[in-house]
C-alpha positions, 0 to 999 in steps of 0.5 A: 416507809412511814410519811412522817407528820408535819411538825403543826400536825405531829404538835396537834396530836400530842396535845391531845388527850386519850379518849379513855382513861390509862391503867398503866401496864396493860390494857384498861378494863373499859365499860362496854369494851371489846377485848381480845388477844391473838397470836401466831407462830411466825415460820421464818422470822427470827426475833430481830427481823420480825421486831425490826419490821414491827418497831418500823411500822411495817406490819401496819403498812403490811396490812394495808395501811397508810402510816403517818407518824412524827417517828419513822420508828415506834417510841413511846410519845410517838403519836401517828395517824394510820389510814384505810383507803383513799385519800378524800375518803380514807378512814383515819385512825390518830394514836399516841404510843403509850407503852413500850415493852422492851425485854430480852425475849419480848419487844413491842408497843401499845398504842391508845387512841386520840380523837378523832379515832374510830375506837376508843381503848389501846392494841398492843403488838408484841414480838416474842421468842418463845420455845415454840418460835417466834410468835407475834401476838395482837391484843385490844381493848375498845369500844366504839367511840364515833357515831360510825363505829357505834351505828355500825353495831356488830359489824365494828367488831368484825371490821376490827377482827378483819383488820387484826387478821390482816396485821397476822397475814401481813407478817406471815406473808410478807418474807 
């Protein structure tokens, strides 16, 4: 279950600008960005159950992240700090939900990076009911923002691919 952010931290994060120029619908086109999309058919999950897990930060938690958010459910404008690692040295990634997807056969959201996130850009998470079954898709357009991420070079992309795999595996193995 996600932890609620303290009010002062929620207000501070809501006041921060995005670290990129959003484009409205769809992922932004950023110079020098790494763009990807990965999908997996979820065996044993109904559209409704998978959507519930996604929209309550369950995918992120099951991927091993600590989730602190302004709301226990995902909605436009919600701010979240995703952390990886133990508290004193955790890698922190503040984001704001910038887009919701609510259609009869699709549910999901995209969040944009805030100052302090190692990357700059957007990541989108979508559950879709298709003829093949319930599908989970993760897509992103981002580029390194922090000195650490920029210095990481190819390693930074490898970390992003590793985290995406964790999102997909967390959903698949969390029956």
